[in-house]
C-alpha positions in Angstrom: 8.8 12.6 17.4 10.3 16.2 18.1 8.0 19.6 17.9 10.3 20.8 15.0 10.0 17.4 13.4 5.9 17.2 13.4 5.5 21.1 12.8 7.5 20.8 9.7 5.9 17.6 8.5 1.7 19.2 9.4 2.6 22.7 7.1 4.1 20.3 4.3 0.7 18.3 4.4 -1.3 21.4 4.0 1.0 22.9 1.9 0.7 19.5 -0.6 -3.4 19.6 0.7 -3.9 23.0 -0.8 -1.9 22.9 -4.2 -3.0 19.3 -5.0 -0.5 19.3 -7.1 3.3 18.6 -7.1 5.7 21.1 -6.3 7.3 21.0 -9.3 4.4 21.9 -11.5 3.2 24.3 -8.5 2.2 27.5 -10.5 2.8 30.2 -7.9 6.9 30.3 -7.7 6.8 31.7 -4.7 4.7 28.2 -3.2 7.0 26.3 -4.8 9.9 28.1 -3.8 8.2 27.8 -0.1 7.5 23.6 -0.2 10.9 22.7 -1.6 12.8 25.1 1.4 11.0 23.1 3.3 11.1 20.3 2.4 14.9 20.4 2.4 14.5 21.4 6.4 12.6 18.4 6.3 15.2 15.9 5.1 17.6 17.9 6.9 16.5 16.7 10.1 16.0 13.2 9.0 19.1 12.8 8.4 20.4 14.1 11.7 17.9 11.6 13.3 20.1 9.2 11.2 22.8 10.9 12.7 21.5 10.5 16.3 20.9 7.0 16.3 24.7 6.2 14.4 23.0 4.7 11.2 23.8 5.7 8.2 20.9 7.0 6.0 18.7 5.0 4.7 16.7 6.2 1.1 14.0 3.6 1.4 12.9 4.9 4.7 13.5 8.2 3.9 11.4 7.5 0.3 8.5 5.2 2.5 8.2 7.9 4.9 8.1 10.9 3.2 5.5 9.2 1.2 3.4 7.2 3.3 2.8 10.8 5.4 1.5 12.5 2.3 4.6 14.3 0.8 5.9 13.6 -2.9 9.2 12.2 -3.3 11.0 11.6 -6.5 12.2 7.9 -4.5 10.5 5.0 -3.4 10.0 1.0 -4.7 6.4 1.6 -6.3 6.7 4.9 -8.6 7.9 2.4 -11.5 4.0 0.4 -10.4 2.5 3.7 -10.0 3.7 4.8 -13.5 1.4 2.1 -15.3 -1.6 3.9 -16.3 -4.2 0.7 -15.9 -6.5 0.4 -13.4 -5.7 -1.0 -10.2 -8.1 -2.4 -7.0 -6.8 0.9 -5.4 -7.7 3.1 -7.9 -11.2 0.8 -8.0 -12.1 1.6 -4.7 -11.1 5.4 -5.1 -13.7 5.2 -8.3 -16.6 3.8 -6.0 -16.3 6.6 -3.2 -16.1 8.9 -6.3 -19.4 7.2 -8.2 -21.2 7.4 -4.7 -20.5 10.6 -3.5 -18.6 10.3 -0.2 -14.9 10.5 0.7 -12.9 8.8 3.0 -9.7 10.3 3.9 -6.3 8.4 4.4 -5.5 7.6 7.9 -2.1 8.1 7.5 -0.7 6.8 10.9 -2.4 3.4 10.3 -1.7 2.8 6.3 2.2 3.8 7.0 2.8 1.4 9.9 1.4 -1.5 7.9 3.4 -0.6 5.1 6.5 -0.2 7.2 6.0 -3.8 8.3 4.7 -4.9 4.8 8.4 -3.8 3.4 10.2 -5.6 6.6 8.4 -8.9 5.8 8.5 -8.8 2.3 11.9 -7.2 1.8 13.9 -7.1 4.8 17.2 -6.4 3.0 15.9 -2.8 2.2 15.7 -1.9 5.3 14.5 -3.2 8.9 12.5 -2.1 11.6 15.5 -0.6 13.5 16.4 1.0 10.4 13.4 3.6 10.8 14.8 6.3 13.2 11.2 8.3 13.1 9.7 5.6 15.3 9.9 5.4 18.9 11.2 2.6 20.3 7.8 1.0 21.0 6.8 0.8 17.8 10.4 -0.5 16.8 9.5 -3.5 18.7 5.5 -4.2 17.4 6.7 -3.9 13.9 9.6 -6.7 15.0 7.1 -9.0 16.7 4.8 -8.9 14.3 7.7 -9.9 11.8 8.7 -13.1 14.3 5.1 -14.1 14.0 4.0 -14.0 10.0 7.7 -16.6 10.0 6.2 -18.6 12.6 3.4 -19.3 10.3 4.5 -22.4 8.4 3.0 -21.4 5.2 4.3 -17.9 5.1 8.0 -19.3 6.1 8.2 -21.5 3.6 7.2 -19.6 1.0 9.0 -16.9 1.6 12.0 -18.1 2.6 12.1 -20.0 -1.2 14.3 -19.1 -3.6 11.7 -19.2 -6.4 8.9 -16.9 -5.1 8.3 -14.0 -6.3 8.0 -10.5 -4.0 6.2 -7.4 -5.7 5.6 -9.1 -8.6 3.7 -6.9 -10.7 0.9 -8.0 -13.4 -0.6 -5.9 -16.2 -3.8 -7.2 -18.2 -6.8 -6.2 -20.3 -10.5 -6.9 -18.6 -11.9 -9.3 -20.8 -15.5 -7.2 -20.5 -14.5 -3.7 -21.1 -11.2 -4.0 -22.7 -9.6 -1.8 -20.0 -6.0 -1.6 -18.9 -5.4 -3.5 -15.4 -3.0 -4.1 -13.3 -1.6 -5.1 -9.5 1.2 -5.4 -7.6 1.2 -8.5 -5.6 2.8 -9.2 -2.3 3.3 -12.7 -3.1 3.2 -14.9 -5.7 4.6 -18.6 -5.8 4.2 -21.7 -8.0 3.6 -25.2 -6.8 2.4 -28.6 -8.6 -1.3 -26.9 -9.0 0.2 -23.7 -10.6 0.4 -20.3 -9.5 -0.6 -18.5 -5.9 -0.8 -15.5 -5.0 -0.7 -13.6 -0.9 -1.9 -10.7 0.1 -0.4 -9.6 3.8 -3.2 -7.3 5.5 -1.8 -5.8 8.9 -4.6 -5.6 11.1 -5.9 -4.1 14.6 -8.8 -6.8 14.9 -8.7 -8.3 18.4 -9.6 -11.7 16.3 -10.0 -14.1 13.6 -13.9 -12.9 13.7 -13.0 -9.1 13.8 -10.6 -9.7 10.9 -12.7 -11.8 9.1 -15.5 -8.6 9.4 -12.4 -6.3 8.1 -12.5 -8.3 5.3 -16.1 -7.6 4.3 -16.1 -4.2 5.1 -13.1 -3.3 3.2 -14.1 -5.3 0.0 -10.9 -8.1 0.8 -13.4 -10.3 -2.0 -13.3 -8.1 -4.4 -9.9 -8.1 -4.9 -9.5 -11.5 -4.1 -11.2 -12.1 -7.4 -9.9 -8.6 -9.1 -6.3 -10.6 -8.5 -7.3 -13.8 -9.7 -8.4 -12.8 -12.3 -5.8 -10.5 -13.5 -2.6 -12.7 -12.6 -4.2 -16.4 -13.4 -3.6 -17.3 -10.0 -5.7 -20.5 -9.1 -5.6 -19.1 -5.3 -5.5 -16.0 -3.8 -5.5 -16.1 -0.2 -5.5 -12.8 2.3 -3.5 -13.1 5.6 -4.0 -11.0 8.8 -1.1 -10.1 10.6 -1.9 -8.3 13.9 0.0 -5.3 14.4 -0.5 -5.5 18.5 0.5 -8.3 21.1 -0.3 -10.9 20.8 0.6 -10.9 17.0 -2.0 -13.6 15.5 -1.9 -14.5 12.0 -5.3 -14.9 10.7 -6.0 -16.7 7.4 -9.3 -15.9 4.6 -9.5 -18.4 1.7 -13.0 -17.3 -0.8 -14.8 -19.7 -1.7 -16.8 -19.6 -5.6 -19.3 -17.9 -4.2 -17.6 -14.9 -2.5 -15.2 -14.7 -5.3 -18.1 -14.2 -7.9 -19.9 -11.4 -5.6 -16.2 -9.5 -5.8 -15.9 -10.5 -9.4 -19.3 -8.6 -9.8 -18.4 -5.7 -7.4 -15.2 -4.9 -9.4 -16.9 -5.2 -12.6 -19.4 -3.2 -12.0 -16.9 -0.3 -10.7 -15.4 -1.2 -14.8 -18.3 -0.5 -16.0 -19.2 2.2 -15.0 -15.6 3.4 -16.2 -15.7 2.4 -19.6 -19.3 4.0 -19.5 -18.3 7.2 -18.7 -14.7 6.5 -20.6 -14.0 9.5 -22.0 -15.0 11.6 -18.7 -13.2 9.0 -15.8 -10.3 8.5 -17.8 -9.0 12.1 -18.7 -10.7 14.5 -15.9 -8.2 15.1 -12.7 -10.2 13.8 -10.8 -10.8 9.9 -11.9 -8.0 10.1 -14.2 -5.8 6.5 -14.8 -3.3 5.4 -11.8 
């Protein structure tokens, strides 16, 4: 990535962290103007990279790349979802961390690559790996190889190639115990004779299945599975881990009733804390619904 691009990106990230608000909401007119100017410069460089690669600008790629690098944009496929005022699983993670007094910064590079992999697997009509002109050839090759590996999995291939399968499906519901609004955007939702099934894809750097299963515990995927199961009414929620590097294996994690019950207690505890302090948590700047 060219130095000028990296420098602009770094300065813009810093400014967003310092202001902690969107550019259009900046109270200082000079700061607002500066942010907007650098944003335009960054967009100019991005469009130049499309031109250099002899590819037309792709709004999905631009919106996702900027967003995943901590830059607020007015585009992005998940903007309508984010506008829904309800508690998501990722929001519960943030609230849990705030409640116990820890801060976990988002690893932007890993998060970005994982999100791009999601997009090229689930919504290839929006953009393919080669459209991500900001990446060097090596990561684009990794993305394409990981995608091919996912489609070599029989169930994923069958489900993803089925026209009845719903991708990035949004569910909203009210939690029975706390009566708090909840939401989820599931990667894959499909039905068979047993009913609705949900699949969540995870990109992983784990070297083997045992390491991936350890990550499932570390990142509390069991809580997510229980949250999705109860909110969507699905019969099953299965996590698939796709290796981002060779040998590009695909790992499956199915949750037992016992594991789901543990996950249910975990998300129930967090929602319970929110309900107890709803006047503070729901409307404060730090713990607002999102």
